[in-house]
PyMOL CGO cylinders between C-alpha atoms (Angstrom):
from pymol import cmd
from pymol.cgo import CYLINDER

trace = [
    CYLINDER, 21.91, -7.21, 8.99, 19.74, -4.13, 9.48, 0.3, 1, 1, 1, 1, 1, 1,
    CYLINDER, 19.74, -4.13, 9.48, 15.97, -4.05, 9.10, 0.3, 1, 1, 1, 1, 1, 1,
    CYLINDER, 15.97, -4.05, 9.10, 15.30, -0.76, 7.29, 0.3, 1, 1, 1, 1, 1, 1,
    CYLINDER, 15.30, -0.76, 7.29, 11.57, -1.24, 6.66, 0.3, 1, 1, 1, 1, 1, 1,
    CYLINDER, 11.57, -1.24, 6.66, 10.83, 1.29, 9.42, 0.3, 1, 1, 1, 1, 1, 1,
    CYLINDER, 10.83, 1.29, 9.42, 12.79, 3.98, 7.57, 0.3, 1, 1, 1, 1, 1, 1,
    CYLINDER, 12.79, 3.98, 7.57, 11.07, 3.17, 4.28, 0.3, 1, 1, 1, 1, 1, 1,
    CYLINDER, 11.07, 3.17, 4.28, 7.68, 3.17, 5.99, 0.3, 1, 1, 1, 1, 1, 1,
    CYLINDER, 7.68, 3.17, 5.99, 8.26, 6.56, 7.61, 0.3, 1, 1, 1, 1, 1, 1,
    CYLINDER, 8.26, 6.56, 7.61, 9.71, 8.25, 4.51, 0.3, 1, 1, 1, 1, 1, 1,
    CYLINDER, 9.71, 8.25, 4.51, 7.11, 6.82, 2.16, 0.3, 1, 1, 1, 1, 1, 1,
    CYLINDER, 7.11, 6.82, 2.16, 4.21, 7.87, 4.36, 0.3, 1, 1, 1, 1, 1, 1,
    CYLINDER, 4.21, 7.87, 4.36, 5.64, 11.38, 4.74, 0.3, 1, 1, 1, 1, 1, 1,
    CYLINDER, 5.64, 11.38, 4.74, 5.92, 11.46, 0.94, 0.3, 1, 1, 1, 1, 1, 1,
    CYLINDER, 5.92, 11.46, 0.94, 2.33, 10.29, 0.57, 0.3, 1, 1, 1, 1, 1, 1,
    CYLINDER, 2.33, 10.29, 0.57, 1.13, 12.89, 3.06, 0.3, 1, 1, 1, 1, 1, 1,
    CYLINDER, 1.13, 12.89, 3.06, 2.89, 15.62, 1.07, 0.3, 1, 1, 1, 1, 1, 1,
    CYLINDER, 2.89, 15.62, 1.07, 1.07, 14.40, -2.05, 0.3, 1, 1, 1, 1, 1, 1,
    CYLINDER, 1.07, 14.40, -2.05, -2.31, 14.18, -0.25, 0.3, 1, 1, 1, 1, 1, 1,
    CYLINDER, -2.31, 14.18, -0.25, -2.40, 10.41, -0.81, 0.3, 1, 1, 1, 1, 1, 1,
    CYLINDER, -2.40, 10.41, -0.81, -3.40, 7.64, 1.62, 0.3, 1, 1, 1, 1, 1, 1,
    CYLINDER, -3.40, 7.64, 1.62, -0.81, 6.01, 3.85, 0.3, 1, 1, 1, 1, 1, 1,
    CYLINDER, -0.81, 6.01, 3.85, 0.65, 2.56, 3.25, 0.3, 1, 1, 1, 1, 1, 1,
    CYLINDER, 0.65, 2.56, 3.25, 1.20, -0.14, 5.90, 0.3, 1, 1, 1, 1, 1, 1,
    CYLINDER, 1.20, -0.14, 5.90, 4.59, -1.75, 6.56, 0.3, 1, 1, 1, 1, 1, 1,
    CYLINDER, 4.59, -1.75, 6.56, 3.64, -5.21, 5.28, 0.3, 1, 1, 1, 1, 1, 1,
    CYLINDER, 3.64, -5.21, 5.28, 3.19, -4.29, 1.60, 0.3, 1, 1, 1, 1, 1, 1,
    CYLINDER, 3.19, -4.29, 1.60, 6.40, -2.24, 1.67, 0.3, 1, 1, 1, 1, 1, 1,
    CYLINDER, 6.40, -2.24, 1.67, 8.32, -5.36, 2.63, 0.3, 1, 1, 1, 1, 1, 1,
    CYLINDER, 8.32, -5.36, 2.63, 7.12, -6.99, -0.59, 0.3, 1, 1, 1, 1, 1, 1,
    CYLINDER, 7.12, -6.99, -0.59, 8.14, -3.98, -2.70, 0.3, 1, 1, 1, 1, 1, 1,
    CYLINDER, 8.14, -3.98, -2.70, 11.73, -3.41, -1.56, 0.3, 1, 1, 1, 1, 1, 1,
    CYLINDER, 11.73, -3.41, -1.56, 14.79, -4.93, -3.15, 0.3, 1, 1, 1, 1, 1, 1,
    CYLINDER, 14.79, -4.93, -3.15, 14.60, -3.56, -6.67, 0.3, 1, 1, 1, 1, 1, 1,
    CYLINDER, 14.60, -3.56, -6.67, 15.73, 0.00, -6.02, 0.3, 1, 1, 1, 1, 1, 1,
    CYLINDER, 15.73, 0.00, -6.02, 14.10, 3.22, -4.93, 0.3, 1, 1, 1, 1, 1, 1,
    CYLINDER, 14.10, 3.22, -4.93, 12.49, 3.95, -8.31, 0.3, 1, 1, 1, 1, 1, 1,
    CYLINDER, 12.49, 3.95, -8.31, 10.67, 0.60, -8.24, 0.3, 1, 1, 1, 1, 1, 1,
    CYLINDER, 10.67, 0.60, -8.24, 9.69, 1.11, -4.60, 0.3, 1, 1, 1, 1, 1, 1,
    CYLINDER, 9.69, 1.11, -4.60, 8.16, 4.54, -5.22, 0.3, 1, 1, 1, 1, 1, 1,
    CYLINDER, 8.16, 4.54, -5.22, 6.35, 3.42, -8.38, 0.3, 1, 1, 1, 1, 1, 1,
    CYLINDER, 6.35, 3.42, -8.38, 5.02, 0.36, -6.53, 0.3, 1, 1, 1, 1, 1, 1,
    CYLINDER, 5.02, 0.36, -6.53, 3.80, 2.43, -3.59, 0.3, 1, 1, 1, 1, 1, 1,
    CYLINDER, 3.80, 2.43, -3.59, 2.07, 4.90, -5.92, 0.3, 1, 1, 1, 1, 1, 1,
    CYLINDER, 2.07, 4.90, -5.92, 0.32, 2.00, -7.66, 0.3, 1, 1, 1, 1, 1, 1,
    CYLINDER, 0.32, 2.00, -7.66, -0.58, 0.45, -4.30, 0.3, 1, 1, 1, 1, 1, 1,
    CYLINDER, -0.58, 0.45, -4.30, -2.39, 3.61, -3.16, 0.3, 1, 1, 1, 1, 1, 1,
    CYLINDER, -2.39, 3.61, -3.16, -4.04, 4.11, -6.56, 0.3, 1, 1, 1, 1, 1, 1,
    CYLINDER, -4.04, 4.11, -6.56, -2.06, 7.18, -7.57, 0.3, 1, 1, 1, 1, 1, 1,
    CYLINDER, -2.06, 7.18, -7.57, -1.35, 8.09, -11.18, 0.3, 1, 1, 1, 1, 1, 1,
    CYLINDER, -1.35, 8.09, -11.18, 2.21, 7.26, -12.23, 0.3, 1, 1, 1, 1, 1, 1,
    CYLINDER, 2.21, 7.26, -12.23, 2.53, 10.83, -13.56, 0.3, 1, 1, 1, 1, 1, 1,
    CYLINDER, 2.53, 10.83, -13.56, 3.04, 11.84, -9.92, 0.3, 1, 1, 1, 1, 1, 1,
    CYLINDER, 3.04, 11.84, -9.92, 6.34, 9.94, -9.84, 0.3, 1, 1, 1, 1, 1, 1,
    CYLINDER, 6.34, 9.94, -9.84, 8.64, 12.99, -10.16, 0.3, 1, 1, 1, 1, 1, 1,
    CYLINDER, 8.64, 12.99, -10.16, 6.97, 14.79, -7.26, 0.3, 1, 1, 1, 1, 1, 1,
    CYLINDER, 6.97, 14.79, -7.26, 6.94, 11.57, -5.24, 0.3, 1, 1, 1, 1, 1, 1,
    CYLINDER, 6.94, 11.57, -5.24, 10.65, 10.98, -5.88, 0.3, 1, 1, 1, 1, 1, 1,
    CYLINDER, 10.65, 10.98, -5.88, 11.48, 14.52, -4.75, 0.3, 1, 1, 1, 1, 1, 1,
    CYLINDER, 11.48, 14.52, -4.75, 9.46, 14.24, -1.53, 0.3, 1, 1, 1, 1, 1, 1,
    CYLINDER, 9.46, 14.24, -1.53, 10.72, 10.72, -0.77, 0.3, 1, 1, 1, 1, 1, 1,
    CYLINDER, 10.72, 10.72, -0.77, 14.37, 11.78, -1.13, 0.3, 1, 1, 1, 1, 1, 1,
    CYLINDER, 14.37, 11.78, -1.13, 13.76, 14.83, 1.07, 0.3, 1, 1, 1, 1, 1, 1,
    CYLINDER, 13.76, 14.83, 1.07, 12.17, 12.78, 3.86, 0.3, 1, 1, 1, 1, 1, 1,
    CYLINDER, 12.17, 12.78, 3.86, 14.47, 9.75, 3.62, 0.3, 1, 1, 1, 1, 1, 1,
    CYLINDER, 14.47, 9.75, 3.62, 17.55, 11.93, 4.06, 0.3, 1, 1, 1, 1, 1, 1,
    CYLINDER, 17.55, 11.93, 4.06, 15.94, 13.47, 7.15, 0.3, 1, 1, 1, 1, 1, 1,
    CYLINDER, 15.94, 13.47, 7.15, 15.04, 10.21, 8.91, 0.3, 1, 1, 1, 1, 1, 1,
    CYLINDER, 15.04, 10.21, 8.91, 17.59, 7.70, 7.59, 0.3, 1, 1, 1, 1, 1, 1,
    CYLINDER, 17.59, 7.70, 7.59, 18.46, 5.28, 10.39, 0.3, 1, 1, 1, 1, 1, 1,
    CYLINDER, 18.46, 5.28, 10.39, 15.93, 6.61, 12.92, 0.3, 1, 1, 1, 1, 1, 1,
    CYLINDER, 15.93, 6.61, 12.92, 13.45, 3.78, 12.36, 0.3, 1, 1, 1, 1, 1, 1,
    CYLINDER, 13.45, 3.78, 12.36, 15.84, 0.92, 11.57, 0.3, 1, 1, 1, 1, 1, 1,
    CYLINDER, 15.84, 0.92, 11.57, 16.95, -1.88, 13.84, 0.3, 1, 1, 1, 1, 1, 1,
    CYLINDER, 16.95, -1.88, 13.84, 19.52, -4.64, 13.81, 0.3, 1, 1, 1, 1, 1, 1,
    CYLINDER, 19.52, -4.64, 13.81, 18.03, -8.06, 13.12, 0.3, 1, 1, 1, 1, 1, 1,
    CYLINDER, 18.03, -8.06, 13.12, 18.03, -10.44, 16.11, 0.3, 1, 1, 1, 1, 1, 1,
    CYLINDER, 18.03, -10.44, 16.11, 21.27, -12.39, 16.46, 0.3, 1, 1, 1, 1, 1, 1,
    CYLINDER, 21.27, -12.39, 16.46, 23.39, -10.12, 14.26, 0.3, 1, 1, 1, 1, 1, 1,
    CYLINDER, 23.39, -10.12, 14.26, 25.35, -8.54, 17.12, 0.3, 1, 1, 1, 1, 1, 1,
    CYLINDER, 25.35, -8.54, 17.12, 26.07, -11.92, 18.66, 0.3, 1, 1, 1, 1, 1, 1,
    CYLINDER, 26.07, -11.92, 18.66, 27.07, -13.34, 15.29, 0.3, 1, 1, 1, 1, 1, 1,
    CYLINDER, 27.07, -13.34, 15.29, 29.49, -10.49, 14.64, 0.3, 1, 1, 1, 1, 1, 1,
    CYLINDER, 29.49, -10.49, 14.64, 30.93, -10.84, 18.12, 0.3, 1, 1, 1, 1, 1, 1,
    CYLINDER, 30.93, -10.84, 18.12, 31.43, -14.57, 17.48, 0.3, 1, 1, 1, 1, 1, 1,
    CYLINDER, 31.43, -14.57, 17.48, 33.22, -13.88, 14.20, 0.3, 1, 1, 1, 1, 1, 1,
    CYLINDER, 33.22, -13.88, 14.20, 35.42, -11.30, 15.86, 0.3, 1, 1, 1, 1, 1, 1,
    CYLINDER, 35.42, -11.30, 15.86, 36.42, -13.77, 18.62, 0.3, 1, 1, 1, 1, 1, 1,
]
cmd.load_cgo(trace, "trace")
């Protein structure tokens, strides 16, 4: 019901900045989500060409940033509010 790609995008790019790694666009992130945070972070590190040995530092920075911005860059998918209102009625 909620599109959270914006939160992932923001937190991941803050993480990458902290690690002096290149940023990632939203589109590839959408293909990496759905298998948990560990998979997401490992996939993003691979996507930007980072060594997997940086995972622990990446995890730490991602958690720090995600907790700070959680919900700030998310949005409700179109039609969800109307659908919930219809169910309530």
